[in-house]
N, C-alpha and C positions, 0 to 999 in steps of 0.2 A: 504494500500500500504506500503510495507516495506521501511524503510529508505534507503537513497542512499548508505550508508556504508554497509548495509546488502545486498543490491542488487548486490554490486560489489564483493562479496565474491567468491573466487575460491576454488576448491577442496583442494588445498594445504594449503590455509588459515585455512580451517576447520580441516584438519588432524593435522596441527601444533597446533592449539588450543586444540584439543582433547588429545594430548600427555600430556599436563600439566593441563587438566581440572579435577577438583575434585568436586564431588557431594555427600553430606552427608545427603540429605533429601530423602523423599519418592519419588520414580520415578513417573513422570507424565505419562499421558496416551500416549503421543507421544514420542517415543524414536528413536534413530538412532544407528546403529552399525558402529563404526569407529575403524579400526585396531583390531577387535575382542572384543571391549568393547562396552557395551550398555550404552548410555548416553542420558540425556534429550535433546530433539530436540531444542526447542526454547532457553533455556539457553545456549546451546553450540553455536548456531548461533549468539546470542547476544555477547557472550564472544569472538568469533572469529572476529566479526566486531568491537569490542572495544566500544560498546555502552552500556549505562546504562540499568538496568532491566526494567525501565519504558518506553523503546523505543516502538513506536507504532506498531512494527512488531508483528503480532499474530502467534499462533502456526501453523495454516494452511499455512501461508506464509513461515514460517521457514521450514516446511515439504516440501513444493513445491521447495524451493531452494535446500534442501538436495537431493530430488529425482532427480532434474535437474542435480545435480553434480554427480549422480550415486551412492549415498549411499543407504544402506538397511534401509528403514524406517519401523518402527513398530507402531501399535496402540494397546495398552493394551497387549503388548507382542507378538502379531501376526503379521507376515510379511505381508505387503501389496502386492497384486498381481500387476504385471506390467500393462502397458497400453494395454487393450484388443483390441484396434483398429488395432494393428499390427498383431494380430493372424489371421491365415487363417484356415478355417474349414478343417478337415481331408477328404480325398477322400471317406471314408466310409460314413461320414455324408453327403457329397454332393450327393452321390448315393442315400441315403435314401430320402433326400429332393426331388430329381428328380423323384423317384418312387411315393412319396406322391403327388407331384404336378400332375403327370400323372394320378393318380387315381381319380382326381377331374375334369377331362376333358373327353369329348366324350360321346357317347351314353351309354356305360356301366360303367360310372363313379359313384363314391359314391354319388356325388351331384345329378346326374340324377336319380339314384335309390331312393334316399330320396324323391325327388320331385314326382316321380312316386308313391311311397307308400302314400305320402300325398294326391295326387289326388285320389287314389283308396279308401282311408279311408273316403273321404268326400261323396262318392256316395254309 
């Protein structure tokens, strides 16, 4: 669980900290894009909250906070996809699913044909 100071961060707090943030080390796996700059996720969050580097907030918690605030978060340089639960299938995909479901029902369905072949093979 992130510390209370980290949990209370706002987007403005993070953006303000990013303006003065300097990182001279190798980039960690989790990074964030703030105002066009790629910065390390956890160190930036800790700096914005004003807590020491040994704060119990881990990288995944820092990333969750950054995503919640609307920042572009990356893992090993690749942008993470958004929440898939909000996406709706395209009409073409829905149509395909409807046809496939229909082919598995009724007397001339694929399932019925397979069972008929199976019965015929046994005799």
